[in-house]
Structure formats: structure tokens, C-alpha cells
C-alpha positions as CSV (number, residue, x, y, z in Angstrom):
1,M,41.1,33.4,-44.1
2,T,40.6,31.7,-47.1
3,V,41.5,28.1,-47.4
4,R,42.6,27.0,-50.5
5,A,40.6,23.8,-51.6
6,T,42.9,23.3,-54.5
7,K,44.4,20.0,-55.4
8,R,47.6,19.0,-53.7
9,G,50.4,16.2,-53.9
10,A,49.7,13.7,-56.0
11,A,46.2,14.9,-57.2
12,R,48.3,17.9,-58.5
13,T,49.5,16.4,-61.7
14,S,51.3,18.1,-64.5
15,M,48.9,19.4,-67.4
16,D,51.9,20.4,-69.5
17,G,51.1,19.7,-73.2
18,R,47.5,19.7,-72.6
19,D,45.2,21.3,-75.3
20,A,41.5,22.2,-75.5
21,D,39.2,23.8,-77.9
22,V,38.3,26.7,-75.9
23,L,40.6,28.0,-72.7
24,I,39.1,30.3,-70.1
25,C,41.4,31.6,-67.6
26,G,39.4,32.6,-64.7
27,A,36.4,31.1,-63.0
28,S,34.4,33.9,-61.6
29,F,31.4,36.0,-63.1
30,A,32.8,36.9,-66.7
31,G,34.8,33.6,-67.2
32,L,31.7,31.3,-65.7
33,A,29.0,33.3,-68.0
34,A,30.9,32.6,-70.8
35,A,31.5,28.9,-70.3
36,R,27.9,28.9,-69.5
37,E,27.3,29.8,-73.1
38,L,29.6,27.0,-74.4
39,A,27.7,24.1,-72.4
40,G,26.8,21.3,-74.6
41,S,28.4,22.5,-77.5
42,G,30.3,19.7,-77.6
43,A,33.8,21.7,-77.7
44,R,36.6,20.9,-75.2
45,V,36.2,23.6,-72.9
46,L,38.5,24.1,-70.0
47,V,38.3,26.8,-67.3
48,L,41.4,27.3,-65.1
49,D,41.1,29.4,-61.9
50,R,43.6,29.0,-59.1
51,Y,41.1,28.5,-56.5
52,E,38.2,26.2,-56.7
53,V,35.1,27.1,-58.3
54,G,33.4,30.1,-55.6
55,E,36.1,29.7,-53.1
56,R,37.3,33.0,-52.9
57,A,34.7,36.1,-52.8
58,T,36.5,38.8,-55.3
59,S,33.5,41.7,-54.6
60,A,30.9,43.0,-52.3
61,C,28.7,40.6,-53.9
62,A,25.4,42.8,-54.4
63,L,24.1,43.0,-58.3
64,V,21.0,44.4,-60.1
65,T,18.3,41.8,-59.2
66,P,17.0,41.0,-62.8
67,W,20.5,39.7,-63.7
68,A,19.9,36.9,-61.2
69,A,16.9,35.7,-63.3
70,V,18.9,36.0,-66.6
71,M,21.8,33.6,-65.1
72,G,19.7,31.1,-62.9
73,V,21.1,31.8,-59.7
74,E,18.1,33.2,-57.9
75,E,18.7,30.7,-55.2
76,S,22.0,32.6,-54.2
77,L,20.3,35.8,-53.0
78,K,20.3,36.9,-49.4
79,Q,18.6,40.0,-49.4
80,E,16.8,42.7,-51.6
81,L,17.1,46.1,-51.6
82,P,14.8,48.6,-53.5
83,Y,16.2,51.7,-52.2
84,M,19.6,53.5,-52.0
85,R,20.4,55.9,-49.6
86,F,23.3,58.7,-50.3
87,T,24.4,60.5,-47.3
88,T,26.8,63.6,-47.5
89,P,28.1,65.7,-44.6
90,H,25.0,68.1,-45.5
91,G,22.2,65.6,-45.6
92,S,20.9,62.2,-46.6
93,A,19.0,61.4,-49.7
94,R,16.7,57.9,-50.0
95,V,16.2,56.8,-53.6
96,R,13.4,54.4,-54.8
97,L,15.2,52.3,-57.4
98,P,13.3,51.5,-60.9
99,W,15.0,48.2,-60.1
100,S,16.5,46.8,-57.2
101,W,19.9,45.6,-55.6
102,S,20.2,42.2,-53.9
103,S,23.2,41.1,-51.9
104,F,24.1,37.1,-52.7
105,D,26.2,34.3,-51.6
106,Y,29.5,34.3,-53.7
107,R,30.2,30.6,-53.4
108,V,26.7,29.8,-54.2
109,L,26.2,31.8,-57.0
110,C,29.3,30.5,-58.6
111,R,28.8,27.0,-58.2
112,L,25.1,27.6,-59.7
113,L,26.7,28.9,-62.8
114,F,29.2,26.1,-63.1
115,A,26.2,23.6,-62.6
116,Q,25.0,24.8,-65.8
117,C,28.1,24.3,-67.9
118,E,27.3,20.9,-69.1
119,G,30.6,19.5,-70.9
120,V,33.2,21.9,-69.3
121,E,36.0,20.8,-67.3
122,F,37.7,22.5,-64.5
123,E,41.0,22.9,-63.1
124,T,42.8,24.6,-60.5
125,A,46.0,26.3,-61.8
126,K,47.8,29.5,-61.2
127,V,48.0,31.5,-64.7
128,H,51.6,32.9,-65.1
129,G,50.9,34.5,-68.7
130,R,51.0,33.7,-72.7
131,G,53.5,31.7,-74.1
132,D,54.3,30.9,-77.7
133,V,51.9,30.7,-80.7
134,A,52.1,27.9,-82.8
135,G,50.6,28.0,-86.4
136,S,49.9,25.4,-89.3
137,G,52.4,22.6,-89.5
138,A,53.2,22.4,-85.8
139,E,52.6,19.1,-84.0
140,G,49.1,18.8,-82.9
141,V,48.0,21.8,-85.0
142,A,45.6,21.5,-87.4
143,D,45.9,23.4,-91.0
144,G,44.7,26.8,-91.0
145,E,44.7,27.0,-87.3
146,T,46.8,28.9,-85.0
147,T,47.0,28.1,-81.2
148,V,47.6,30.2,-78.5
149,S,49.9,28.6,-75.3
150,V,49.3,29.7,-71.5
151,E,51.7,29.2,-69.2
152,T,50.6,28.1,-65.6
153,D,52.1,26.6,-62.4
154,R,51.1,23.1,-63.5
155,G,52.6,23.4,-67.2
156,T,51.6,25.0,-70.7
157,I,48.1,24.3,-72.2
158,S,47.2,25.4,-75.1
159,A,43.9,25.9,-77.4
160,P,43.0,28.0,-80.7
161,L,40.2,29.9,-78.7
162,V,41.5,31.5,-75.5
163,L,39.2,34.1,-72.9
164,D,41.4,36.1,-70.1
165,A,38.7,36.5,-67.4
166,L,41.5,36.8,-64.7
167,G,40.5,40.1,-63.4
168,W,42.8,43.4,-63.5
169,R,45.6,42.1,-64.1
170,R,45.1,41.5,-67.4
171,M,47.5,38.3,-67.2
172,L,47.6,37.4,-71.1
173,D,48.7,40.8,-72.5
174,T,51.5,43.1,-72.2
175,P,52.2,45.1,-70.1
176,H,50.3,43.8,-67.2
177,V,48.0,46.4,-65.5
178,Q,49.8,47.5,-62.2
179,P,48.8,49.9,-59.9
180,P,49.4,52.5,-58.6
181,D,50.0,54.2,-61.8
182,A,47.1,52.2,-63.9
183,L,43.5,53.4,-64.2
184,I,42.4,51.5,-61.5
185,S,40.6,52.0,-58.1
186,R,40.8,50.2,-54.9
187,G,38.2,48.8,-52.2
188,L,38.0,46.8,-48.9
189,E,34.9,45.8,-46.7
190,V,34.5,44.1,-43.2
191,H,31.6,41.5,-42.8
192,P,30.2,41.9,-39.5
193,R,26.9,39.8,-38.2
194,W,23.9,41.4,-38.9
195,D,20.0,40.8,-38.0
196,G,19.0,40.7,-41.5
197,S,17.0,44.2,-41.4
198,G,17.2,47.0,-44.1
199,D,16.1,47.8,-47.4
200,E,18.5,49.8,-48.7
201,L,21.9,50.1,-50.2
202,H,23.6,53.0,-48.2
203,C,26.7,55.4,-49.9
204,W,28.5,57.6,-48.0
205,V,30.1,60.6,-50.0
206,E,32.1,62.2,-47.4
207,R,35.5,63.8,-48.0
208,S,36.5,63.4,-44.5
209,L,36.1,59.6,-44.7
210,I,37.9,59.0,-48.4
211,R,38.6,62.1,-50.5
212,R,38.1,60.4,-53.5
213,G,35.9,57.7,-53.3
214,Y,32.9,56.4,-51.4
215,G,31.6,54.3,-48.5
216,W,28.6,51.5,-48.9
217,S,26.7,49.5,-46.6
218,V,25.1,45.9,-47.8
219,P,22.8,44.2,-45.7
220,A,23.0,40.6,-46.6
221,G,20.9,38.4,-44.3
222,D,23.1,37.4,-41.5
223,E,25.7,39.9,-42.1
224,V,26.4,43.4,-43.7
225,R,29.0,44.4,-45.9
226,V,30.7,47.5,-45.1
227,G,33.4,49.0,-46.8
228,V,35.3,52.1,-48.6
229,G,36.5,52.5,-52.2
230,S,38.8,55.0,-53.7
231,Y,39.4,56.3,-57.1
232,E,43.0,57.2,-56.3
233,P,44.9,53.9,-55.9
234,R,47.7,55.8,-53.7
235,D,45.2,56.3,-51.3
236,H,44.6,53.8,-48.1
237,V,41.4,52.2,-47.5
238,K,41.9,50.4,-44.4
239,E,41.5,53.2,-42.0
240,P,38.2,54.7,-43.5
241,T,37.0,51.2,-43.5
242,V,37.2,50.4,-39.9
243,A,36.3,54.0,-39.1
244,L,32.8,53.7,-41.0
245,A,32.0,50.5,-39.5
246,S,33.1,51.7,-36.2
247,R,31.1,54.7,-36.8
248,E,28.0,52.7,-37.5
249,G,28.5,50.4,-34.3
250,L,29.5,47.4,-36.2
251,D,32.5,44.9,-35.6
252,V,35.4,45.1,-37.6
253,E,36.2,41.5,-39.0
254,R,36.2,39.5,-41.6
255,F,38.3,41.8,-44.5
256,Q,37.9,41.4,-47.8
257,G,39.5,43.6,-50.6
258,N,40.6,44.0,-53.9
259,W,41.2,46.4,-57.0
260,F,39.2,47.0,-59.9
261,P,39.4,49.2,-63.0
262,H,37.8,52.6,-63.8
263,A,38.4,53.0,-67.9
264,L,37.8,50.2,-70.5
265,R,40.8,48.4,-72.1
266,P,40.5,46.6,-75.5
267,A,38.6,43.4,-75.3
268,V,41.0,41.5,-78.0
269,S,44.5,41.4,-77.8
270,G,46.6,43.4,-80.5
271,D,47.5,40.2,-82.1
272,G,43.6,39.2,-82.3
273,L,44.5,35.9,-80.6
274,V,43.0,36.5,-77.2
275,L,39.8,37.9,-75.9
276,F,39.4,39.8,-72.7
277,A,36.1,40.0,-70.7
278,G,35.3,41.6,-67.0
279,D,37.8,43.3,-65.1
280,S,40.7,42.3,-67.7
281,A,38.8,44.3,-70.3
282,G,38.3,47.4,-67.8
283,H,34.3,46.2,-68.0
284,C,33.9,47.6,-64.4
285,F,31.9,50.7,-64.3
286,P,33.3,54.0,-63.4
287,L,31.8,56.0,-60.6
288,S,29.7,53.1,-59.0
289,G,32.7,50.6,-59.0
290,E,29.8,48.0,-60.2
291,G,31.5,44.9,-62.2
292,I,29.4,41.9,-61.6
293,R,26.8,43.1,-64.0
294,T,28.9,43.9,-66.8
295,A,30.9,40.9,-66.5
296,F,28.1,38.6,-67.0
297,Y,27.1,41.1,-69.6
298,F,30.3,41.0,-71.7
299,G,31.1,37.4,-70.5
300,I,27.8,36.2,-72.1
301,A,28.7,38.3,-75.3
302,A,32.5,36.6,-75.8
303,G,30.7,33.2,-74.8
304,R,28.5,33.4,-77.7
305,E,31.1,34.6,-80.2
306,L,33.5,31.8,-79.2
307,R,30.3,29.1,-79.8
308,A,30.0,30.5,-83.1
309,V,33.5,29.5,-84.2
310,V,33.4,26.0,-82.6
311,E,30.1,25.7,-84.5
312,G,31.5,26.5,-87.6
313,R,29.1,29.5,-88.0
314,S,32.0,31.9,-88.0
315,S,35.7,32.1,-88.3
316,R,37.8,32.9,-85.1
317,A,38.6,36.7,-87.0
318,E,35.1,37.7,-87.8
319,A,33.9,36.5,-84.2
320,F,36.7,38.7,-82.3
321,A,36.3,41.3,-84.6
322,R,32.5,41.2,-83.7
323,Y,33.3,41.2,-79.7
324,G,35.7,43.8,-79.7
325,A,33.7,46.3,-81.7
326,F,30.7,45.2,-79.3
327,S,32.9,46.2,-76.1
328,A,34.3,49.2,-77.8
329,S,30.5,50.2,-78.8
330,H,30.2,51.2,-74.7
331,A,33.0,53.8,-75.1
332,G,30.9,56.7,-74.4
333,A,28.9,55.5,-71.7
334,Y,32.0,54.4,-70.0
335,R,33.7,57.9,-70.6
336,R,30.6,59.8,-69.3
337,A,30.8,57.6,-66.1
338,L,34.4,58.2,-65.7
339,R,33.6,62.1,-66.1
340,L,31.2,62.0,-63.4
341,Q,33.9,60.0,-61.3
342,R,36.5,62.7,-61.6
343,L,33.9,65.4,-61.1
344,V,31.8,64.5,-58.4
345,P,34.8,64.4,-55.5
346,D,35.3,68.0,-56.6
347,V,31.6,69.5,-56.5
348,P,31.2,71.5,-53.3
349,P,29.6,69.4,-50.4
350,R,26.6,71.5,-50.1
351,L,25.9,71.6,-54.0
352,L,26.1,67.8,-54.2
353,A,23.6,67.6,-51.3
354,A,21.0,69.5,-53.2
355,A,21.8,67.4,-56.4
356,L,21.0,64.1,-54.4
357,R,17.8,65.6,-53.1
358,V,16.7,66.4,-56.9
359,V,17.5,62.6,-57.4
360,Q,15.0,61.3,-54.8
361,L,12.4,63.0,-57.2
362,Q,10.9,59.7,-58.7
363,P,10.7,60.9,-62.4
364,V,14.4,61.8,-62.0
365,A,15.5,58.8,-60.3
366,D,14.0,56.4,-62.9
367,R,15.4,58.3,-65.8
368,A,19.1,58.6,-64.0
369,F,19.1,54.8,-62.9
370,G,17.3,53.5,-66.2
371,W,20.2,55.4,-68.0
372,Y,22.6,53.0,-65.6
373,L,20.7,50.0,-66.1
374,D,20.4,50.3,-69.9
375,Q,24.4,50.1,-70.0
376,A,24.5,46.4,-69.5
377,H,20.5,45.7,-69.6
378,P,19.3,42.5,-68.6
379,G,17.0,42.6,-71.5
380,T,20.0,42.4,-74.1
381,F,20.7,38.5,-73.4
382,A,17.1,37.5,-71.9
383,A,17.1,33.7,-73.1
384,P,15.4,31.2,-70.5
385,P,17.7,30.7,-67.5
386,R,19.6,27.3,-68.0
387,A,18.8,24.8,-65.5
388,A,21.0,22.7,-64.1
389,V,21.7,19.9,-66.5
390,P,22.6,16.0,-66.6
391,G,26.3,15.5,-67.1
392,A,27.1,18.7,-65.8
393,P,30.3,19.0,-64.2
394,A,30.3,18.0,-60.2
395,L,31.9,20.0,-57.4
396,A,33.4,19.0,-54.5
397,A,31.6,19.9,-51.1
């Protein structure tokens, strides 16, 4: 069970009336990737999250390995997985990937990212939503500047540059995304002890397990992460998760679950005042449900545009428009993946098994999984990884 390591009692002071140059709401993959791009900028950057950095894992914690080098978080990796296995009722296919997955320690990865955020401040606070917008002439607001207020359980905080990286709820927009009517999936996994063996991410596509979705198994050193995801949010995933783990002879312990989107949403608010990255912008990729790599990818893009504004190289309107267009430019790939997400559960099982056997052929695997990697390719932002820097914010043990 997660124990909240947040400020309590006298330490939980009011932040009402506090302001910043950049306010980032959410301290997981997208928020920290954006904050990392603002390191050393001289701007007053404040990151908010309900929990301490890395305290509460929000995903199955496997990423495309090359991204670990881009983000400078190799120390968080637990096990590299160069193969994928797809199992159906009519056979199994083992695919050698043109790249690899790696399982990782969520807490360590987040803290490695935050150690690269020189000059960035962090506070624990629960974000409730947007407040008022203040323009030129208001107290504390510079001429020509508009600030956005964000309501939290520790008071109202304002900033001219705001990023929502809080996840699928999209808290700084209205209406909020709410299941089960939203374009959203759900997943649940258990974390039984493991002997460290295995070199593959295993995926089950079995309608007897889950009608519209898949199961997975991810070795991670001393544990294995076994779960089930459903594209249909009305379908429960606890029973099939327990069934899959039990079938594999694994203990059912340490549950972790979340909702995740499967369709792009606008990456800029309708009034042009708030950016969205990661799950809040629907950046989790359809079909696979992978959101870590895309959160890094779009978080970096958002952070670089925010830095262009604070350094005076761009106006807010120009930077926000560029970021919105960058996100929207991926819509075609997301639509194709969503079509596959809707198609695969309806493919006759024997035909699906035959198709997966074709994917085993290395030229086919290289082409298919090469396309998949290209949608958020690590080479897009292949600057040298940032090292921990003097003056970086300290984290409690």
C-alpha cells in the first residue's frame, strides 16, 4: 500500500497567492521531462504533484530502452527484454525486436530525472482545477502578460506559463475526462516475486481472458509485472488479472492499476493559455497502451517551447501554437493505431495467429516495430543526456 510522504501539519503551509514563471502540474514522466528542459534557465519553475517525486507508480514501468539513454536514467533499468511473445488460443509467436524494452524502477527513474532539474522547485499539492485569468493591470501582473490561476488544496498559485501533466483527468480543462464514457482504457497488474529470468515481454491476446484488450507479463529483476488491460472501460480487469497470474503459477500480490487514454486530445487549451502533455493530451499510444515513451517525447517538446518563451526567443502565443501543431502532426499515426485497436479484437483467432506468425519474420518485424518506434523516436531529441548538476533540488530519502 502506498504511504504518502507528503508535507503534513506545520510543514504543510499555505501557498495561496504564490506565483511562478512556469507552473508544471504533475511530477511523472511528462511533467519531469518538461521540467528537465527548463533546468538552469533562470526562470522560477514550480512543479506540483499530489505525491512526492517517484512515490506512487502510475504505469507498468517498461520503456523502449534507447529512451533511457536520451533521458539519462539508465541506472533505473532492471531488466532488458529484446523479444516479445504474442500468445493466442491457436499458437504463440516470438519476435526479435529491432530495439528492446527495459523494465525499470519507477521511483529511481523519477528521482534521476528530478536530479537533472537545476533550479526547479517542487511542492506537494493536490490540483483541483483552474481559477481566474488575470491580465495586464492586475496586481502582480506585468504589462502585456496574462496569468492563469491554479486551485490546489494548499491555495491558489498563478503563472503566465502553465503545463498540465496530471494524467488522464485533464484537470486544467473543462469538461474533465471521465470514464466510462471517455475514450479511455483501463489496466491492472500484480507484482509477484520473480527469479530474474526471462528475455521477453509476453502479451496474451485471448478473448476468454479479456474480450477487447490484452494481458502482459514483464520481468523486472526481483519481480514480474503481470496484468490485463481493457480497451472497453466498462469491462472489469481484476478477475482476468488474477486469472492470468494464477494460470502462470504466480502469487497475486501488490496490485497497481490506472486508467489511460487511447485518443489524442488538443495539446493546448481552447483559450490558448495552458499546455497539456502525456495522458492529459491523450499521448498514450493506442493499441499498445504505451505512454511512457510518448510522455517523454511530448514533455520534452513542451519544455523546449516553454524555455523559448522564458528566454525571450518566442512569444507565448507562438510557442503554444508550435507545440499544438507538433502534437497534432501525429494524429494520423494515432488514428491508424486506434483503427488497429478496434480491429484486432474482431479478427478471427486463427487468422490473428497466422498474422502473428508472419510478424515473426525478421524483415516484417523490423518494418512493423520500426514504424512503431518512429512515432516517438528517441533520435528526435537526441541531445547528450543531462548529468546531475550542482544546485539541483534535493530529495528526501
